[in-house]
LORO-644121 format. One record per atom (N, C-alpha, C): residue number from 1; residue in three letters; atom name; z, x, y. Coordinates in Angstrom, 3 decimals. Atoms other than C-alpha are relative to their C-alpha. Layout:
- NUM ala CA Z X Y
...
end
This chain:
- 1 met N 0.000 0.833 -1.191
- 1 met CA 0.000 0.000 0.000
- 1 met C 0.000 0.867 1.240
- 2 asp N 0.116 -0.680 -1.280
- 2 asp CA -0.652 0.987 3.497
- 2 asp C 1.275 -0.216 0.814
- 3 leu N -1.199 0.077 -0.835
- 3 leu CA 2.166 1.680 5.951
- 3 leu C -0.141 -1.103 1.043
- 4 ala N 0.227 1.045 -0.999
- 4 ala CA 0.632 -0.696 8.487
- 4 ala C 0.227 -1.387 -0.613
- 5 lys N -0.207 1.286 0.657
- 5 lys CA 0.613 -3.541 5.958
- 5 lys C 1.491 -0.260 -0.228
- 6 leu N -1.445 0.147 0.202
- 6 leu CA 4.285 -2.894 5.144
- 6 leu C 0.690 -0.398 1.299
- 7 lys N -0.600 0.346 -1.292
- 7 lys CA 5.191 -2.994 8.837
- 7 lys C -0.342 -1.436 0.377
- 8 glu N 0.416 1.361 -0.321
- 8 glu CA 3.201 -6.201 9.262
- 8 glu C 0.784 -1.015 -0.830
- 9 met N -0.764 0.901 0.856
- 9 met CA 4.928 -7.828 6.293
- 9 met C 1.464 -0.048 0.436
- 10 ala N -1.404 -0.043 -0.412
- 10 ala CA 8.349 -6.678 7.479
- 10 ala C 0.202 -0.733 1.315
- 11 ser N -0.152 0.688 -1.287
- 11 ser CA 7.764 -7.981 10.992
- 11 ser C -0.236 -1.500 -0.146
- 12 gly N 0.276 1.412 0.193
- 12 gly CA 6.528 -11.326 9.631
- 12 gly C 1.173 -0.763 -0.596
- 13 val N -1.120 0.680 0.653
- 13 val CA 9.692 -12.099 7.640
- 13 val C 0.983 -0.546 1.026
- 14 pro N -0.944 0.570 -0.959
- 14 pro CA 12.085 -12.444 10.596
- 14 pro C -0.599 -1.145 0.800
- 15 ala N 0.626 1.080 -0.751
- 15 ala CA 9.580 -14.586 12.470
- 15 ala C -0.019 -1.273 -0.836
- 16 phe N 0.003 1.157 0.880
- 16 phe CA 9.268 -16.898 9.461
- 16 phe C 1.404 -0.607 -0.074
- 17 leu N -1.375 0.495 0.063
- 17 leu CA 13.059 -17.131 9.182
- 17 leu C 0.416 -0.658 1.310
- 18 lys N -0.351 0.589 -1.295
- 18 lys CA 13.399 -17.807 12.894
- 18 lys C -0.618 -1.386 0.163
- 19 glu N 0.662 1.298 -0.120
- 19 glu CA 10.927 -20.676 12.633
- 19 glu C 0.618 -1.022 -0.956
- 20 gln N -0.455 0.928 1.024
- 20 gln CA 12.360 -22.223 9.450
- 20 gln C 1.502 -0.301 0.063
- 21 thr N -1.455 0.164 0.028
- 21 thr CA 16.134 -21.783 9.988
- 21 thr C 0.477 -1.230 0.765
- 22 pro N -0.494 1.201 -0.690
- 22 pro CA 16.678 -24.461 12.689
- 22 pro C -0.371 -1.289 -0.721
- 23 ala N 0.405 1.213 0.705
- 23 ala CA 14.707 -27.032 10.697
- 23 ala C 0.858 -0.211 -1.251
- 24 leu N -0.847 0.102 1.188
- 24 leu CA 16.693 -26.249 7.531
- 24 leu C 1.420 -0.405 0.374
- 25 leu N -1.353 0.348 -0.425
- 25 leu CA 19.990 -26.434 9.409
- 25 leu C 0.090 -1.459 0.421
- 26 lys N -0.012 1.400 -0.405
- 26 lys CA 19.077 -29.783 10.940
- 26 lys C -0.051 -0.914 -1.217
- 27 glu N 0.119 0.817 1.204
- 27 glu CA 18.098 -31.142 7.540
- 27 glu C 1.319 0.000 -0.782
- 28 gln N -1.264 -0.079 0.734
- 28 gln CA 21.309 -29.890 5.885
- 28 gln C 1.107 -0.734 0.743
- 29 ala N -1.004 0.708 -0.776
- 29 ala CA 23.442 -31.225 8.726
- 29 ala C -0.183 -1.506 -0.138
- 30 ser N 0.281 1.423 0.169
- 30 ser CA 21.738 -34.609 8.389
- 30 ser C 0.485 -0.492 -1.361
- 31 val N -0.446 0.377 1.349
- 31 val CA 22.416 -34.693 4.632
- 31 val C 1.523 -0.018 -0.058
- 32 leu N -1.459 -0.075 0.002
- 32 leu CA 26.033 -33.657 5.185
- 32 leu C 0.609 -1.201 0.724
- 33 leu N -0.521 1.147 -0.738
- 33 leu CA 26.626 -36.352 7.801
- 33 leu C -0.211 -1.304 -0.756
- 34 thr N 0.248 1.202 0.792
- 34 thr CA 25.033 -38.986 5.555
- 34 thr C 1.012 -0.124 -1.135
- 35 arg N -0.981 0.016 1.090
- 35 arg CA 27.311 -38.005 2.668
- 35 arg C 1.404 -0.300 0.519
- 36 leu N -1.312 0.277 -0.576
- 36 leu CA 30.392 -37.992 4.909
- 36 leu C 0.125 -1.468 0.411
- 37 ser N -0.016 1.400 -0.400
- 37 ser CA 29.467 -41.417 6.259
- 37 ser C 0.151 -0.919 -1.212
- 38 ser N -0.135 0.833 1.203
- 38 ser CA 29.057 -42.862 2.750
- 38 ser C 1.391 0.164 -0.613
- 39 leu N -1.358 -0.195 0.483
- 39 leu CA 32.391 -41.305 1.754
- 39 leu C 0.995 -0.797 0.831
- 40 ala N -0.876 0.787 -0.869
- 40 ala CA 34.069 -42.906 4.762
- 40 ala C -0.121 -1.482 -0.326
- 41 asp N 0.182 1.408 0.387
- 41 asp CA 32.556 -46.268 3.764
- 41 asp C 0.720 -0.318 -1.305
- 42 lys N -0.699 0.213 1.273
- 42 lys CA 33.892 -45.887 0.217
- 42 lys C 1.512 -0.042 0.212
- 43 ile N -1.440 -0.009 -0.282
- 43 ile CA 37.344 -45.047 1.571
- 43 ile C 0.418 -1.303 0.663
- 44 leu N -0.346 1.238 -0.710
- 44 leu CA 37.322 -48.047 3.907
- 44 leu C -0.076 -1.227 -0.909
- 45 glu N 0.128 1.128 0.909
- 45 glu CA 36.234 -50.375 1.077
- 45 glu C 1.066 0.004 -1.099
- 46 ser N -1.012 -0.080 1.060
- 46 ser CA 38.971 -49.155 -1.270
- 46 ser C 1.271 -0.737 0.432
- 47 pro N -1.250 0.679 -0.354
- 47 pro CA 42.338 -50.957 -1.437
- 47 pro C 0.910 0.866 0.878
- 48 leu N -0.822 -0.891 -0.821
- 48 leu CA 44.083 -47.901 0.010
- 48 leu C -0.526 0.050 1.434
- 49 gly N 0.585 -0.012 -1.337
- 49 gly CA 41.641 -47.745 2.934
- 49 gly C 0.244 -1.301 0.735
- 50 asp N -0.281 1.301 -0.624
- 50 asp CA 42.092 -51.441 3.572
- 50 asp C 1.455 -0.088 0.432
- 51 arg N -1.423 0.041 -0.343
- 51 arg CA 45.850 -51.024 3.527
- 51 arg C 0.313 0.900 1.200
- 52 leu N -0.288 -0.937 -1.090
- 52 leu CA 45.803 -47.990 5.871
- 52 leu C -0.702 -0.383 1.304
- 53 phe N 0.793 0.201 -1.206
- 53 phe CA 43.049 -48.973 8.293
- 53 phe C -0.379 -1.459 0.236
- 54 gly N 0.396 1.396 -0.088
- 54 gly CA 42.768 -52.749 7.816
- 54 gly C 0.434 -0.681 1.278
- 55 his N -0.493 0.676 -1.205
- 55 his CA 44.778 -53.694 10.913
- 55 his C -0.638 0.534 1.282
- 56 phe N 0.717 -0.507 -1.174
- 56 phe CA 42.540 -51.668 13.262
- 56 phe C -1.310 -0.773 0.153
- 57 pro N 1.298 0.671 -0.190
- 57 pro CA 39.384 -53.148 14.815
- 57 pro C -1.102 0.685 -0.808
- 58 glu N 1.081 -0.476 0.872
- 58 glu CA 36.184 -52.730 12.783
- 58 glu C -0.704 1.237 0.559
- 59 glu N 0.752 -1.124 -0.590
- 59 glu CA 34.504 -50.339 15.249
- 59 glu C 0.823 1.284 0.091
- 60 lys N -0.836 -1.201 -0.098
- 60 lys CA 37.492 -47.935 15.229
- 60 lys C 0.419 0.539 -1.364
- 61 arg N -0.449 -0.425 1.326
- 61 arg CA 38.006 -47.653 11.473
- 61 arg C -0.657 1.292 -0.457
- 62 arg N 0.701 -1.207 0.456
- 62 arg CA 35.325 -45.061 10.705
- 62 arg C 0.441 1.237 0.784
- 63 pro N -0.512 -1.190 -0.694
- 63 pro CA 36.369 -42.682 13.528
- 63 pro C 1.429 0.363 -0.409
- 64 met N -1.364 -0.289 0.438
- 64 met CA 39.966 -43.025 12.336
- 64 met C -0.007 0.716 -1.349
- 65 val N 0.101 -0.683 1.293
- 65 val CA 38.950 -42.023 8.799
- 65 val C -0.424 1.447 0.210
- 66 phe N 0.432 -1.372 -0.273
- 66 phe CA 37.096 -38.983 10.157
- 66 phe C 1.126 0.808 0.649
- 67 gly N -1.113 -0.704 -0.645
- 67 gly CA 40.064 -38.054 12.378
- 67 gly C 1.119 0.321 -0.982
- 68 phe N -1.035 -0.213 0.998
- 68 phe CA 42.527 -38.465 9.518
- 68 phe C -0.418 1.113 -0.970
- 69 gly N 0.499 -1.055 0.899
- 69 gly CA 40.354 -36.334 7.206
- 69 gly C -0.001 1.362 0.669
- 70 gly N -0.018 -1.270 -0.723
- 70 gly CA 39.958 -33.667 9.868
- 70 gly C 1.402 0.537 0.180
- 71 ala N -1.393 -0.438 -0.163
- 71 ala CA 43.707 -33.598 10.478
- 71 ala C 0.549 0.557 -1.311
- 72 val N -0.457 -0.489 1.304
- 72 val CA 44.373 -33.184 6.750
- 72 val C -0.586 1.381 -0.285
- 73 ile N 0.635 -1.309 0.227
- 73 ile CA 41.864 -30.333 6.495
- 73 ile C 0.609 1.049 0.914
- 74 phe N -0.606 -0.938 -0.936
- 74 phe CA 43.313 -28.693 9.610
- 74 phe C 1.390 0.418 -0.479
- 75 leu N -1.346 -0.326 0.483
- 75 leu CA 46.856 -28.897 8.186
- 75 leu C -0.039 0.884 -1.243
- 76 leu N 0.123 -0.846 1.184
- 76 leu CA 45.749 -27.447 4.853
- 76 leu C -0.371 1.434 0.369
- 77 val N 0.398 -1.337 -0.438
- 77 val CA 44.028 -24.521 6.569
- 77 val C 1.168 0.695 0.699
- 78 leu N -1.154 -0.574 -0.695
- 78 leu CA 47.089 -23.987 8.787
- 78 leu C 1.067 0.458 -0.988
- 79 ile N -0.998 -0.386 1.010
- 79 ile CA 49.430 -23.948 5.772
- 79 ile C -0.451 1.245 -0.757
- 80 ile N 0.511 -1.168 0.726
- 80 ile CA 47.191 -21.473 3.942
- 80 ile C 0.094 1.248 0.862
- 81 val N -0.054 -1.155 -0.897
- 81 val CA 46.958 -19.176 6.975
- 81 val C 1.437 0.468 0.183
- 82 leu N -1.405 -0.375 -0.156
- 82 leu CA 50.727 -19.264 7.496
- 82 leu C 0.552 0.633 -1.269
- 83 ala N -0.482 -0.568 1.260
- 83 ala CA 51.362 -18.576 3.820
- 83 ala C -0.528 1.414 -0.197
- 84 ile N 0.584 -1.332 0.160
- 84 ile CA 49.004 -15.607 3.837
- 84 ile C 0.599 0.975 1.007
- 85 ser N -0.466 -0.921 -1.035
- 85 ser CA 50.235 -14.146 7.117
- 85 ser C 1.473 0.351 -0.152
- 86 ser N -1.425 -0.316 0.122
- 86 ser CA 53.939 -14.359 6.257
- 86 ser C 0.337 0.584 -1.362
- 87 gly N -0.260 -0.435 1.367
- 87 gly CA 53.577 -13.140 2.667
- 87 gly C 0.541 1.401 -0.122
- 88 gly N -0.403 -1.367 0.280
- 88 gly CA 53.848 -9.363 2.723
- 88 gly C 0.316 0.825 1.223
- 89 ser N -0.208 -0.783 -1.199
- 89 ser CA 54.649 -8.369 6.274
- 89 ser C 1.436 0.479 0.162
- 90 arg N -1.390 -0.414 -0.126
- 90 arg CA 58.381 -7.965 5.732
- 90 arg C 0.188 1.378 -0.607
- 91 ala N -0.259 -1.349 0.490
- 91 ala CA 59.487 -4.375 5.385
- 91 ala C 1.270 -0.011 -0.853
- 92 ala N -1.162 -0.074 0.877
- 92 ala CA 61.905 -3.538 2.593
- 92 ala C 1.088 0.825 0.690
- 93 pro N -1.072 -0.782 -0.626
- 93 pro CA 65.327 -2.355 3.804
- 93 pro C 0.177 1.323 -0.736
- 94 pro N -0.223 -1.280 0.671
- 94 pro CA 66.203 1.264 3.094
- 94 pro C 1.054 -0.164 -1.092
- 95 pro N -0.902 0.192 1.130
- 95 pro CA 68.092 1.719 -0.188
- 95 pro C 1.473 0.178 0.339
- 96 asp N -1.405 -0.210 -0.330
- 96 asp CA 71.308 2.875 1.512
- 96 asp C 0.483 -0.929 1.108
- 97 ala N -0.379 0.930 -1.063
- 97 ala CA 71.392 -0.023 3.991
- 97 ala C 1.161 -0.881 -0.441
- 98 ile N -1.119 0.873 0.279
- 98 ile CA 74.488 -2.177 4.220
- 98 ile C -0.514 -1.432 -0.012
- 99 thr N 0.466 1.379 0.114
- 99 thr CA 73.893 -5.742 3.086
- 99 thr C 0.851 -0.912 0.870
- 100 ala N -0.707 0.961 -0.841
- 100 ala CA 75.115 -8.898 4.815
- 100 ala C 1.459 -0.146 -0.409
- 101 ala N -1.377 0.148 0.468
- 101 ala CA 78.272 -8.976 2.679
- 101 ala C 0.816 1.259 0.250
- 102 gly N -0.715 -1.234 -0.286
- 102 gly CA 79.213 -5.446 3.743
- 102 gly C 0.027 0.956 -1.172
- 103 leu N 0.049 -0.881 1.162
- 103 leu CA 78.358 -3.831 0.410
- 103 leu C -1.214 0.893 0.090
- 104 leu N 1.157 -0.875 0.068
- 104 leu CA 76.119 -0.872 -0.076
- 104 leu C -0.907 -0.449 -1.130
- 105 ala N 0.976 0.459 0.988
- 105 ala CA 72.962 -1.510 -2.047
- 105 ala C 0.278 0.604 -1.367
- 106 glu N -0.255 -0.598 1.312
- 106 glu CA 73.966 0.948 -4.792
- 106 glu C 1.210 -0.606 -0.692
- 107 gln N -1.126 0.682 0.624
- 107 gln CA 77.157 -1.055 -5.359
- 107 gln C -0.434 -1.304 -0.651
- 108 leu N 0.475 1.268 0.537
- 108 leu CA 75.119 -4.166 -6.150
- 108 leu C -0.781 0.160 -1.302
- 109 phe N 0.866 -0.201 1.148
- 109 phe CA 72.958 -2.613 -8.865
- 109 phe C 0.625 0.981 -0.977
- 110 ile N -0.471 -0.919 1.027
- 110 ile CA 73.674 -0.849 -12.127
- 110 ile C -0.626 1.361 0.267
- 111 pro N 0.579 -1.326 -0.260
- 111 pro CA 73.258 2.892 -11.642
- 111 pro C -1.007 0.382 -1.076
- 112 ala N 1.037 -0.436 0.925
- 112 ala CA 70.324 4.604 -13.273
- 112 ala C 0.638 0.736 -1.185
- 113 glu N -0.498 -0.645 1.201
- 113 glu CA 70.807 5.892 -16.813
- 113 glu C -0.182 1.508 0.137
- 114 pro N 0.148 -1.448 -0.115
- 114 pro CA 71.427 9.633 -17.064
- 114 pro C -1.189 0.507 -0.811
- 115 asp N 1.159 -0.579 0.677
- 115 asp CA 68.646 11.911 -18.211
- 115 asp C 0.307 0.388 -1.449
- 116 phe N -0.356 -0.395 1.354
- 116 phe CA 70.549 12.919 -21.316
- 116 phe C 0.868 -1.088 -0.624
- 117 ile N -0.839 0.943 0.733
- 117 ile CA 72.175 10.767 -23.958
- 117 ile C 0.932 0.834 -0.868
- 118 pro N -0.919 -0.837 0.797
- 118 pro CA 75.332 12.265 -25.441
- 118 pro C -0.130 -0.326 -1.486
- 119 glu N 0.093 0.199 1.430
- 119 glu CA 75.426 12.726 -29.165
- 119 glu C 1.042 -1.000 -0.455
- 120 phe N -0.919 0.987 0.573
- 120 phe CA 77.115 10.073 -31.289
- 120 phe C 1.158 0.751 -0.646
- 121 leu N -1.180 -0.652 0.557
- 121 leu CA 80.656 11.136 -32.075
- 121 leu C 0.550 -0.843 -1.139
- 122 leu N -0.511 0.713 1.158
- 122 leu CA 81.819 10.177 -35.528
- 122 leu C 1.522 0.031 0.019
- 123 glu N -1.449 0.069 0.058
- 123 glu CA 85.404 9.005 -35.914
- 123 glu C 0.523 0.762 -1.209
- 124 arg N -0.380 -0.704 1.210
- 124 arg CA 85.539 10.444 -39.402
- 124 arg C -1.262 0.561 -0.625
- 125 glu N 1.135 -0.583 0.692
- 125 glu CA 83.322 12.447 -41.635
- 125 glu C -0.650 -1.057 -0.892
- 126 pro N 0.638 0.993 0.868
- 126 pro CA 80.716 10.288 -43.387
- 126 pro C 0.179 0.381 -1.470
- 127 arg N -0.158 -0.212 1.433
- 127 arg CA 81.327 9.861 -47.112
- 127 arg C -1.021 -0.851 -0.729
- 128 arg N 0.978 0.742 0.772
- 128 arg CA 79.032 8.662 -49.827
- 128 arg C 0.599 -1.279 -0.545
- 129 phe N -0.669 1.164 0.575
- 129 phe CA 81.550 6.212 -51.322
- 129 phe C 1.242 -0.318 0.804
- 130 trp N -1.219 0.437 -0.673
- 130 trp CA 84.368 4.184 -49.797
- 130 trp C 1.191 0.175 -0.947
- 131 thr N -1.218 -0.047 0.805
- 131 thr CA 87.929 4.625 -50.940
- 131 thr C 0.598 -1.404 -0.052
- 132 ile N -0.672 1.293 0.129
- 132 ile CA 90.188 1.736 -51.960
- 132 ile C 0.670 -0.378 1.321
- 133 glu N -0.650 0.279 -1.276
- 133 glu CA 92.071 2.044 -48.650
- 133 glu C -1.014 -0.469 1.053
- 134 asp N 1.043 0.442 -0.929
- 134 asp CA 88.779 1.645 -46.738
- 134 asp C -0.448 -1.431 -0.303
- 135 ile N 0.502 1.308 0.417
- 135 ile CA 87.813 -1.453 -48.724
- 135 ile C 1.044 -1.096 0.168
- 136 arg N -1.065 0.993 0.083
- 136 arg CA 91.190 -3.216 -48.818
- 136 arg C -0.001 -1.025 1.142
- 137 pro N -0.044 1.047 -1.035
- 137 pro CA 91.026 -4.951 -45.325
- 137 pro C -1.140 -1.013 -0.113
- 138 tyr N 1.171 0.877 0.051
- 138 tyr CA 87.647 -6.479 -46.163
- 138 tyr C -0.146 -0.733 -1.337
- 139 trp N 0.186 0.557 1.344
- 139 trp CA 88.083 -7.400 -49.851
- 139 trp C 0.880 -1.215 -0.217
- 140 arg N -0.731 1.181 0.418
- 140 arg CA 89.095 -10.838 -51.078
- 140 arg C -0.285 -0.205 -1.484
- 141 val N 0.155 0.185 1.436
- 141 val CA 89.684 -11.562 -54.732
- 141 val C -0.745 -1.311 -0.245
- 142 pro N 0.726 1.238 0.260
- 142 pro CA 87.108 -14.072 -55.969
- 142 pro C 0.804 -0.900 -0.942
- 143 gly N -0.714 0.972 0.823
- 143 gly CA 88.285 -17.207 -57.742
- 143 gly C 1.019 -0.743 0.846
- 144 tyr N -1.025 0.781 -0.683
- 144 tyr CA 91.142 -19.543 -56.867
- 144 tyr C -0.587 -0.801 1.174
- 145 pro N 0.661 0.750 -1.077
- 145 pro CA 89.092 -22.120 -54.887
- 145 pro C 0.973 -0.690 0.948
- 146 glu N -0.964 0.644 -0.894
- 146 glu CA 92.189 -23.866 -53.518
- 146 glu C 0.515 0.991 1.041
- 147 leu N -0.466 -1.031 -0.938
- 147 leu CA 93.439 -20.627 -51.963
- 147 leu C -1.057 0.273 1.062
- 148 trp N 1.090 -0.238 -0.950
- 148 trp CA 90.032 -19.999 -50.372
- 148 trp C -0.155 -1.176 0.958
- 149 arg N 0.168 1.186 -0.820
- 149 arg CA 89.746 -23.578 -49.140
- 149 arg C 1.087 -0.072 1.072
- 150 asn N -1.107 0.027 -0.958
- 150 asn CA 93.175 -23.407 -47.468
- 150 asn C -0.154 1.078 1.069
- 151 glu N 0.168 -1.098 -0.963
- 151 glu CA 92.450 -20.039 -45.870
- 151 glu C -1.140 -0.286 0.978
- 152 ile N 1.152 0.306 -0.857
- 152 ile CA 89.046 -21.130 -44.574
- 152 ile C 0.341 -1.128 0.968
- 153 ser N -0.337 1.100 -0.903
- 153 ser CA 90.395 -24.409 -43.177
- 153 ser C 0.975 0.440 1.083
- 154 ser N -0.928 -0.475 -1.035
- 154 ser CA 93.207 -22.580 -41.380
- 154 ser C -0.741 0.846 1.039
- 155 val N 0.788 -0.799 -0.949
- 155 val CA 90.724 -20.145 -39.822
- 155 val C -0.849 -0.916 0.881
- 156 val N 0.803 0.950 -0.771
- 156 val CA 88.462 -23.038 -38.761
- 156 val C 0.870 -0.771 0.990
- 157 asp N -0.916 0.709 -0.898
- 157 asp CA 91.442 -24.928 -37.325
- 157 asp C 0.400 0.873 1.195
- 158 thr N -0.353 -0.933 -1.078
- 158 thr CA 92.448 -21.840 -35.314
- 158 thr C -1.142 0.135 1.000
- 159 leu N 1.153 -0.113 -0.891
- 159 leu CA 88.947 -21.485 -33.960
- 159 leu C -0.191 -1.265 0.824
- 160 met N 0.187 1.266 -0.723
- 160 met CA 88.705 -25.180 -33.038
- 160 met C 1.069 -0.198 1.070
- 161 glu N -1.053 0.111 -1.017
- 161 glu CA 92.048 -25.093 -31.218
- 161 glu C -0.251 0.927 1.159
- 162 gly N 0.343 -0.933 -1.089
- 162 gly CA 90.814 -22.102 -29.243
- 162 gly C -1.092 -0.534 0.899
- 163 val N 1.095 0.564 -0.795
- 163 val CA 87.802 -24.112 -28.067
- 163 val C 0.521 -0.998 1.018
- 164 arg N -0.542 1.014 -0.886
- 164 arg CA 89.897 -26.868 -26.502
- 164 arg C 0.448 0.632 1.222
end
């Protein structure tokens, strides 16, 4: 392709857009207004629209619907803008700042865990088998169901009295 043809094509595109854009905008605006008008008619014909706007004169109902819709949209946009603008603008207080109750921030939180974990200290040397003295506090002789029943009921009674 020739450089002159490219320049001619490039210069023709903006002129075409300049000629077509106002006509397209007018057509889209006309379609939008027609749809909004039919929506306002549907709202006015609905039971809710009749209840809200029924006591106004006929010629003022449609402008009231448009004003009410515009106010709702304006409030929604305002709420969104306020929510976005107030979201992250607060600066975090320094970690050593005094709080409202007069406590330092490090007093309110659990301190960080140390870098080292001390070794587990055994109370006694581990053995492979338990002795009779080790087992005795935990062992109950099986059998004698009446003895077990009485012991269990007394333990349950003690627990239930502690709940009261």
